[in-house]
All heavy atoms as a GROMACS GRO file, in nm:
protein
  405
    1MET      N    1   0.079  -0.111   0.000
    1MET     CA    2  -0.009  -0.003  -0.001
    1MET      C    3   0.084   0.124   0.000
    1MET      O    4   0.192   0.123   0.065
    1MET     CB    5  -0.093  -0.007   0.128
    1MET     CG    6  -0.184   0.100   0.130
    1MET     SD    7  -0.302   0.103   0.271
    1MET     CE    8  -0.295  -0.044   0.348
    2GLU      N    9   0.057   0.217  -0.083
    2GLU     CA   10   0.129   0.336  -0.093
    2GLU      C   11   0.035   0.453  -0.115
    2GLU      O   12  -0.061   0.456  -0.181
    2GLU     CB   13   0.222   0.325  -0.212
    2GLU     CG   14   0.324   0.445  -0.232
    2GLU     CD   15   0.407   0.424  -0.355
    2GLU    OE1   16   0.390   0.321  -0.434
    2GLU    OE2   17   0.471   0.523  -0.396
    3LEU      N   18   0.074   0.552  -0.048
    3LEU     CA   19  -0.001   0.689  -0.061
    3LEU      C   20   0.093   0.788  -0.143
    3LEU      O   21   0.204   0.816  -0.101
    3LEU     CB   22  -0.027   0.751   0.084
    3LEU     CG   23  -0.105   0.881   0.076
    3LEU    CD1   24  -0.252   0.852   0.020
    3LEU    CD2   25  -0.123   0.936   0.217
    4ARG      N   26   0.035   0.833  -0.257
    4ARG     CA   27   0.107   0.925  -0.350
    4ARG      C   28   0.031   1.054  -0.362
    4ARG      O   29  -0.082   1.060  -0.335
    4ARG     CB   30   0.120   0.857  -0.483
    4ARG     CG   31   0.192   0.739  -0.493
    4ARG     CD   32   0.197   0.690  -0.640
    4ARG     NE   33   0.258   0.555  -0.647
    4ARG     CZ   34   0.253   0.481  -0.760
    4ARG    NH1   35   0.193   0.528  -0.865
    4ARG    NH2   36   0.310   0.365  -0.758
    5THR      N   37   0.112   1.154  -0.389
    5THR     CA   38   0.044   1.280  -0.414
    5THR      C   39   0.049   1.309  -0.562
    5THR      O   40   0.140   1.257  -0.632
    5THR     CB   41   0.130   1.396  -0.349
    5THR    OG1   42   0.266   1.396  -0.401
    5THR    CG2   43   0.120   1.389  -0.199
    6GLN      N   44  -0.066   1.351  -0.616
    6GLN     CA   45  -0.076   1.379  -0.764
    6GLN      C   46  -0.130   1.528  -0.768
    6GLN      O   47  -0.244   1.551  -0.750
    6GLN     CB   48  -0.173   1.286  -0.823
    6GLN     CG   49  -0.124   1.136  -0.828
    6GLN     CD   50  -0.212   1.047  -0.881
    6GLN    OE1   51  -0.339   1.068  -0.900
    6GLN    NE2   52  -0.169   0.929  -0.928
    7GLY      N   53  -0.032   1.611  -0.794
    7GLY     CA   54  -0.071   1.755  -0.786
    7GLY      C   55  -0.120   1.794  -0.645
    7GLY      O   56  -0.048   1.781  -0.552
    8GLN      N   57  -0.241   1.836  -0.633
    8GLN     CA   58  -0.295   1.872  -0.501
    8GLN      C   59  -0.383   1.771  -0.446
    8GLN      O   60  -0.460   1.796  -0.346
    8GLN     CB   61  -0.374   2.005  -0.522
    8GLN     CG   62  -0.285   2.116  -0.581
    8GLN     CD   63  -0.297   2.250  -0.504
    8GLN    OE1   64  -0.381   2.267  -0.415
    8GLN    NE2   65  -0.210   2.341  -0.539
    9THR      N   66  -0.382   1.643  -0.500
    9THR     CA   67  -0.463   1.543  -0.440
    9THR      C   68  -0.380   1.425  -0.399
    9THR      O   69  -0.260   1.418  -0.433
    9THR     CB   70  -0.570   1.488  -0.552
    9THR    OG1   71  -0.494   1.436  -0.665
    9THR    CG2   72  -0.663   1.596  -0.596
   10TYR      N   73  -0.436   1.331  -0.330
   10TYR     CA   74  -0.373   1.207  -0.292
   10TYR      C   75  -0.432   1.092  -0.356
   10TYR      O   76  -0.553   1.093  -0.392
   10TYR     CB   77  -0.393   1.197  -0.142
   10TYR     CG   78  -0.323   1.300  -0.056
   10TYR    CD1   79  -0.401   1.405  -0.012
   10TYR    CD2   80  -0.183   1.294  -0.025
   10TYR    CE1   81  -0.330   1.496   0.067
   10TYR    CE2   82  -0.118   1.389   0.044
   10TYR     CZ   83  -0.196   1.492   0.092
   10TYR     OH   84  -0.143   1.586   0.169
   11ALA      N   85  -0.345   0.982  -0.385
   11ALA     CA   86  -0.392   0.870  -0.442
   11ALA      C   87  -0.346   0.742  -0.360
   11ALA      O   88  -0.221   0.743  -0.325
   11ALA     CB   89  -0.349   0.850  -0.584
   12LEU      N   90  -0.430   0.659  -0.320
   12LEU     CA   91  -0.395   0.538  -0.246
   12LEU      C   92  -0.378   0.433  -0.349
   12LEU      O   93  -0.476   0.382  -0.412
   12LEU     CB   94  -0.500   0.507  -0.140
   12LEU     CG   95  -0.464   0.390  -0.046
   12LEU    CD1   96  -0.338   0.411   0.029
   12LEU    CD2   97  -0.586   0.373   0.048
   13CYS      N   98  -0.257   0.378  -0.353
   13CYS     CA   99  -0.226   0.265  -0.435
   13CYS      C  100  -0.227   0.135  -0.364
   13CYS      O  101  -0.140   0.118  -0.269
   13CYS     CB  102  -0.086   0.283  -0.504
   13CYS     SG  103  -0.075   0.446  -0.599
   14LEU      N  104  -0.302   0.044  -0.405
   14LEU     CA  105  -0.322  -0.081  -0.332
   14LEU      C  106  -0.293  -0.201  -0.430
   14LEU      O  107  -0.324  -0.198  -0.555
   14LEU     CB  108  -0.458  -0.102  -0.284
   14LEU     CG  109  -0.526   0.000  -0.184
   14LEU    CD1  110  -0.664  -0.029  -0.170
   14LEU    CD2  111  -0.450  -0.016  -0.062
   15SER      N  112  -0.242  -0.305  -0.374
   15SER     CA  113  -0.235  -0.432  -0.463
   15SER      C  114  -0.371  -0.482  -0.481
   15SER      O  115  -0.464  -0.469  -0.403
   15SER     CB  116  -0.143  -0.532  -0.367
   15SER     OG  117  -0.170  -0.662  -0.416
   16ALA      N  118  -0.390  -0.546  -0.592
   16ALA     CA  119  -0.524  -0.604  -0.631
   16ALA      C  120  -0.569  -0.701  -0.515
   16ALA      O  121  -0.681  -0.716  -0.489
   16ALA     CB  122  -0.519  -0.662  -0.763
   17ALA      N  123  -0.479  -0.773  -0.463
   17ALA     CA  124  -0.507  -0.871  -0.356
   17ALA      C  125  -0.567  -0.814  -0.236
   17ALA      O  126  -0.642  -0.877  -0.152
   17ALA     CB  127  -0.375  -0.963  -0.317
   18LEU      N  128  -0.560  -0.685  -0.209
   18LEU     CA  129  -0.602  -0.615  -0.096
   18LEU      C  130  -0.752  -0.579  -0.124
   18LEU      O  131  -0.827  -0.545  -0.028
   18LEU     CB  132  -0.534  -0.500  -0.055
   18LEU     CG  133  -0.390  -0.535  -0.002
   18LEU    CD1  134  -0.309  -0.400   0.015
   18LEU    CD2  135  -0.399  -0.607   0.128
   19LEU      N  136  -0.795  -0.575  -0.245
   19LEU     CA  137  -0.935  -0.532  -0.274
   19LEU      C  138  -1.030  -0.661  -0.248
   19LEU      O  139  -1.007  -0.762  -0.307
   19LEU     CB  140  -0.947  -0.493  -0.413
   19LEU     CG  141  -0.871  -0.370  -0.450
   19LEU    CD1  142  -0.884  -0.336  -0.599
   19LEU    CD2  143  -0.920  -0.250  -0.364
   20ASP      N  144  -1.144  -0.644  -0.179
   20ASP     CA  145  -1.226  -0.749  -0.139
   20ASP      C  146  -1.291  -0.812  -0.266
   20ASP      O  147  -1.303  -0.939  -0.275
   20ASP     CB  148  -1.345  -0.692  -0.058
   20ASP     CG  149  -1.308  -0.669   0.080
   20ASP    OD1  150  -1.200  -0.711   0.123
   20ASP    OD2  151  -1.382  -0.591   0.160
   21ALA      N  152  -1.320  -0.743  -0.370
   21ALA     CA  153  -1.385  -0.799  -0.490
   21ALA      C  154  -1.291  -0.894  -0.564
   21ALA      O  155  -1.323  -1.007  -0.608
   21ALA     CB  156  -1.432  -0.696  -0.575
   22HIS      N  157  -1.161  -0.847  -0.574
   22HIS     CA  158  -1.060  -0.935  -0.631
   22HIS      C  159  -1.033  -1.049  -0.548
   22HIS      O  160  -1.027  -1.161  -0.611
   22HIS     CB  161  -0.930  -0.854  -0.651
   22HIS     CG  162  -0.814  -0.930  -0.708
   22HIS    ND1  163  -0.814  -0.956  -0.843
   22HIS    CD2  164  -0.711  -0.997  -0.650
   22HIS    CE1  165  -0.706  -1.030  -0.864
   22HIS    NE2  166  -0.642  -1.052  -0.743
   23ARG      N  167  -1.015  -1.048  -0.426
   23ARG     CA  168  -0.994  -1.158  -0.343
   23ARG      C  169  -1.113  -1.259  -0.349
   23ARG      O  170  -1.094  -1.380  -0.355
   23ARG     CB  171  -0.976  -1.113  -0.197
   23ARG     CG  172  -0.949  -1.227  -0.101
   23ARG     CD  173  -0.805  -1.288  -0.120
   23ARG     NE  174  -0.780  -1.390  -0.026
   23ARG     CZ  175  -0.714  -1.498  -0.037
   23ARG    NH1  176  -0.655  -1.525  -0.165
   23ARG    NH2  177  -0.697  -1.587   0.056
   24PHE      N  178  -1.235  -1.208  -0.356
   24PHE     CA  179  -1.361  -1.297  -0.353
   24PHE      C  180  -1.352  -1.377  -0.490
   24PHE      O  181  -1.366  -1.502  -0.487
   24PHE     CB  182  -1.479  -1.208  -0.352
   24PHE     CG  183  -1.608  -1.286  -0.380
   24PHE    CD1  184  -1.673  -1.355  -0.277
   24PHE    CD2  185  -1.675  -1.300  -0.503
   24PHE    CE1  186  -1.786  -1.428  -0.296
   24PHE    CE2  187  -1.787  -1.360  -0.525
   24PHE     CZ  188  -1.837  -1.441  -0.422
   25GLU      N  189  -1.329  -1.311  -0.601
   25GLU     CA  190  -1.323  -1.369  -0.730
   25GLU      C  191  -1.208  -1.477  -0.742
   25GLU      O  192  -1.220  -1.585  -0.798
   25GLU     CB  193  -1.303  -1.270  -0.850
   25GLU     CG  194  -1.429  -1.186  -0.864
   25GLU     CD  195  -1.426  -1.085  -0.968
   25GLU    OE1  196  -1.321  -1.092  -1.047
   25GLU    OE2  197  -1.506  -1.005  -0.984
   26GLU      N  198  -1.097  -1.450  -0.686
   26GLU     CA  199  -0.984  -1.550  -0.672
   26GLU      C  200  -1.022  -1.669  -0.591
   26GLU      O  201  -0.999  -1.786  -0.640
   26GLU     CB  202  -0.860  -1.469  -0.600
   26GLU     CG  203  -0.744  -1.572  -0.588
   26GLU     CD  204  -0.634  -1.502  -0.511
   26GLU    OE1  205  -0.609  -1.379  -0.540
   26GLU    OE2  206  -0.571  -1.562  -0.420
   27LEU      N  207  -1.088  -1.649  -0.484
   27LEU     CA  208  -1.123  -1.760  -0.390
   27LEU      C  209  -1.236  -1.840  -0.456
   27LEU      O  210  -1.237  -1.969  -0.461
   27LEU     CB  211  -1.170  -1.721  -0.256
   27LEU     CG  212  -1.060  -1.662  -0.162
   27LEU    CD1  213  -1.123  -1.595  -0.044
   27LEU    CD2  214  -0.978  -1.780  -0.116
   28LEU      N  215  -1.325  -1.775  -0.531
   28LEU     CA  216  -1.427  -1.841  -0.603
   28LEU      C  217  -1.372  -1.933  -0.715
   28LEU      O  218  -1.416  -2.046  -0.725
   28LEU     CB  219  -1.538  -1.739  -0.661
   28LEU     CG  220  -1.648  -1.798  -0.741
   28LEU    CD1  221  -1.731  -1.888  -0.656
   28LEU    CD2  222  -1.726  -1.672  -0.794
   29ALA      N  223  -1.275  -1.880  -0.790
   29ALA     CA  224  -1.214  -1.953  -0.898
   29ALA      C  225  -1.143  -2.076  -0.846
   29ALA      O  226  -1.155  -2.180  -0.899
   29ALA     CB  227  -1.114  -1.862  -0.976
   30ARG      N  228  -1.080  -2.058  -0.737
   30ARG     CA  229  -1.008  -2.166  -0.664
   30ARG      C  230  -1.096  -2.281  -0.624
   30ARG      O  231  -1.087  -2.400  -0.635
   30ARG     CB  232  -0.917  -2.120  -0.556
   30ARG     CG  233  -0.793  -2.048  -0.602
   30ARG     CD  234  -0.712  -1.984  -0.496
   30ARG     NE  235  -0.678  -2.084  -0.392
   30ARG     CZ  236  -0.642  -2.043  -0.254
   30ARG    NH1  237  -0.636  -1.926  -0.230
   30ARG    NH2  238  -0.621  -2.137  -0.181
   31ALA      N  239  -1.214  -2.235  -0.568
   31ALA     CA  240  -1.312  -2.328  -0.519
   31ALA      C  241  -1.377  -2.411  -0.638
   31ALA      O  242  -1.393  -2.529  -0.619
   31ALA     CB  243  -1.424  -2.260  -0.442
   32ARG      N  244  -1.411  -2.342  -0.745
   32ARG     CA  245  -1.454  -2.410  -0.865
   32ARG      C  246  -1.365  -2.508  -0.918
   32ARG      O  247  -1.412  -2.617  -0.962
   32ARG     CB  248  -1.498  -2.307  -0.972
   32ARG     CG  249  -1.619  -2.223  -0.937
   32ARG     CD  250  -1.653  -2.126  -1.047
   32ARG     NE  251  -1.778  -2.063  -1.022
   32ARG     CZ  252  -1.819  -1.941  -1.076
   32ARG    NH1  253  -1.728  -1.881  -1.155
   32ARG    NH2  254  -1.923  -1.899  -1.049
   33ALA      N  255  -1.242  -2.473  -0.922
   33ALA     CA  256  -1.131  -2.571  -0.979
   33ALA      C  257  -1.118  -2.688  -0.887
   33ALA      O  258  -1.094  -2.804  -0.940
   33ALA     CB  259  -1.005  -2.496  -0.989
   34ARG      N  260  -1.144  -2.667  -0.761
   34ARG     CA  261  -1.121  -2.779  -0.666
   34ARG      C  262  -1.251  -2.865  -0.635
   34ARG      O  263  -1.248  -2.977  -0.583
   34ARG     CB  264  -1.080  -2.722  -0.530
   34ARG     CG  265  -1.035  -2.832  -0.427
   34ARG     CD  266  -0.991  -2.759  -0.298
   34ARG     NE  267  -0.855  -2.689  -0.331
   34ARG     CZ  268  -0.790  -2.648  -0.234
   34ARG    NH1  269  -0.824  -2.645  -0.108
   34ARG    NH2  270  -0.669  -2.589  -0.256
   35ALA      N  271  -1.370  -2.813  -0.683
   35ALA     CA  272  -1.504  -2.873  -0.644
   35ALA      C  273  -1.515  -3.018  -0.670
   35ALA      O  274  -1.566  -3.095  -0.593
   35ALA     CB  275  -1.613  -2.794  -0.707
   36GLU      N  276  -1.468  -3.074  -0.791
   36GLU     CA  277  -1.490  -3.209  -0.837
   36GLU      C  278  -1.401  -3.299  -0.760
   36GLU      O  279  -1.442  -3.407  -0.709
   36GLU     CB  280  -1.456  -3.211  -0.977
   36GLU     CG  281  -1.548  -3.136  -1.069
   36GLU     CD  282  -1.660  -3.226  -1.135
   36GLU    OE1  283  -1.641  -3.348  -1.141
   36GLU    OE2  284  -1.763  -3.169  -1.180
   37ARG      N  285  -1.269  -3.268  -0.738
   37ARG     CA  286  -1.179  -3.361  -0.670
   37ARG      C  287  -1.173  -3.350  -0.523
   37ARG      O  288  -1.136  -3.430  -0.454
   37ARG     CB  289  -1.043  -3.344  -0.733
   37ARG     CG  290  -0.964  -3.211  -0.697
   37ARG     CD  291  -0.845  -3.202  -0.777
   37ARG     NE  292  -0.753  -3.102  -0.730
   37ARG     CZ  293  -0.770  -2.980  -0.749
   37ARG    NH1  294  -0.872  -2.944  -0.823
   37ARG    NH2  295  -0.693  -2.880  -0.700
   38GLU      N  296  -1.211  -3.231  -0.466
   38GLU     CA  297  -1.210  -3.208  -0.326
   38GLU      C  298  -1.319  -3.116  -0.274
   38GLU      O  299  -1.290  -3.000  -0.240
   38GLU     CB  300  -1.070  -3.150  -0.294
   38GLU     CG  301  -1.042  -3.149  -0.139
   38GLU     CD  302  -0.903  -3.076  -0.113
   38GLU    OE1  303  -0.822  -3.060  -0.200
   38GLU    OE2  304  -0.896  -3.037   0.003
   39PRO      N  305  -1.443  -3.169  -0.260
   39PRO     CA  306  -1.556  -3.086  -0.224
   39PRO      C  307  -1.541  -3.022  -0.092
   39PRO      O  308  -1.576  -2.901  -0.085
   39PRO     CB  309  -1.668  -3.186  -0.227
   39PRO     CG  310  -1.626  -3.309  -0.292
   39PRO     CD  311  -1.474  -3.312  -0.290
   40ALA      N  312  -1.478  -3.081   0.011
   40ALA     CA  313  -1.471  -3.027   0.136
   40ALA      C  314  -1.372  -2.898   0.135
   40ALA      O  315  -1.395  -2.794   0.185
   40ALA     CB  316  -1.414  -3.120   0.241
   41GLY      N  317  -1.263  -2.908   0.054
   41GLY     CA  318  -1.172  -2.793   0.028
   41GLY      C  319  -1.238  -2.687  -0.041
   41GLY      O  320  -1.216  -2.571  -0.010
   42ALA      N  321  -1.314  -2.716  -0.143
   42ALA     CA  322  -1.395  -2.613  -0.222
   42ALA      C  323  -1.490  -2.539  -0.129
   42ALA      O  324  -1.502  -2.424  -0.131
   42ALA     CB  325  -1.464  -2.684  -0.335
   43ALA      N  326  -1.558  -2.622  -0.034
   43ALA     CA  327  -1.657  -2.556   0.053
   43ALA      C  328  -1.581  -2.462   0.147
   43ALA      O  329  -1.641  -2.355   0.171
   43ALA     CB  330  -1.732  -2.668   0.134
   44ALA      N  331  -1.473  -2.497   0.190
   44ALA     CA  332  -1.400  -2.413   0.279
   44ALA      C  333  -1.350  -2.284   0.213
   44ALA      O  334  -1.361  -2.171   0.276
   44ALA     CB  335  -1.266  -2.474   0.334
   45LEU      N  336  -1.313  -2.289   0.084
   45LEU     CA  337  -1.279  -2.161   0.009
   45LEU      C  338  -1.407  -2.080  -0.008
   45LEU      O  339  -1.396  -1.951  -0.002
   45LEU     CB  340  -1.217  -2.210  -0.129
   45LEU     CG  341  -1.070  -2.265  -0.113
   45LEU    CD1  342  -1.030  -2.322  -0.252
   45LEU    CD2  343  -0.976  -2.164  -0.069
   46LEU      N  344  -1.513  -2.143  -0.044
   46LEU     CA  345  -1.641  -2.066  -0.061
   46LEU      C  346  -1.674  -1.989   0.073
   46LEU      O  347  -1.719  -1.882   0.068
   46LEU     CB  348  -1.745  -2.159  -0.103
   46LEU     CG  349  -1.729  -2.195  -0.254
   46LEU    CD1  350  -1.853  -2.307  -0.285
   46LEU    CD2  351  -1.757  -2.084  -0.360
   47ARG      N  352  -1.666  -2.062   0.182
   47ARG     CA  353  -1.701  -1.998   0.310
   47ARG      C  354  -1.606  -1.879   0.329
   47ARG      O  355  -1.648  -1.761   0.380
   47ARG     CB  356  -1.676  -2.089   0.422
   47ARG     CG  357  -1.797  -2.180   0.443
   47ARG     CD  358  -1.796  -2.269   0.572
   47ARG     NE  359  -1.690  -2.357   0.579
   47ARG     CZ  360  -1.686  -2.477   0.525
   47ARG    NH1  361  -1.799  -2.529   0.466
   47ARG    NH2  362  -1.587  -2.558   0.538
   48GLU      N  363  -1.481  -1.898   0.303
   48GLU     CA  364  -1.390  -1.780   0.319
   48GLU      C  365  -1.424  -1.661   0.231
   48GLU      O  366  -1.412  -1.553   0.268
   48GLU     CB  367  -1.242  -1.830   0.292
   48GLU     CG  368  -1.143  -1.714   0.314
   48GLU     CD  369  -0.997  -1.762   0.294
   48GLU    OE1  370  -0.968  -1.882   0.266
   48GLU    OE2  371  -0.906  -1.668   0.283
   49ALA      N  372  -1.453  -1.697   0.100
   49ALA     CA  373  -1.488  -1.588   0.006
   49ALA      C  374  -1.618  -1.511   0.054
   49ALA      O  375  -1.621  -1.392   0.049
   49ALA     CB  376  -1.522  -1.662  -0.132
   50LEU      N  377  -1.715  -1.586   0.100
   50LEU     CA  378  -1.837  -1.523   0.151
   50LEU      C  379  -1.820  -1.445   0.276
   50LEU      O  380  -1.884  -1.349   0.303
   50LEU     CB  381  -1.950  -1.626   0.165
   50LEU     CG  382  -2.000  -1.685   0.032
   50LEU    CD1  383  -2.091  -1.801   0.056
   50LEU    CD2  384  -2.067  -1.582  -0.047
   51ALA      N  385  -1.727  -1.491   0.362
   51ALA     CA  386  -1.699  -1.415   0.483
   51ALA      C  387  -1.638  -1.279   0.462
   51ALA      O  388  -1.644  -1.189   0.528
   51ALA     CB  389  -1.604  -1.500   0.578
   52ARG      N  390  -1.566  -1.268   0.341
   52ARG     CA  391  -1.504  -1.147   0.298
   52ARG      C  392  -1.599  -1.052   0.232
   52ARG      O  393  -1.572  -0.937   0.203
   52ARG     CB  394  -1.382  -1.176   0.223
   52ARG     CG  395  -1.276  -1.240   0.293
   52ARG     CD  396  -1.156  -1.280   0.194
   52ARG     NE  397  -1.043  -1.348   0.277
   52ARG     CZ  398  -0.938  -1.270   0.326
   52ARG    NH1  399  -0.932  -1.140   0.301
   52ARG    NH2  400  -0.853  -1.335   0.387
   53ALA      N  401  -1.709  -1.111   0.173
   53ALA     CA  402  -1.796  -1.032   0.083
   53ALA      C  403  -1.874  -0.926   0.177
   53ALA      O  404  -1.895  -0.932   0.279
   53ALA     CB  405  -1.894  -1.124   0.014
   0.00000   0.00000   0.00000
């Protein structure tokens, strides 16, 4: 995370991983990929994704 000045304003620069929407989509994709071979692991990832939503 970095705070930058741009002229007379400030900009907060964040890694995409720090944004809730990005993290949710990442966890959802991982859960979908795991669903067939490891349903319990997929469910755990979905619970984590929803807890952050």
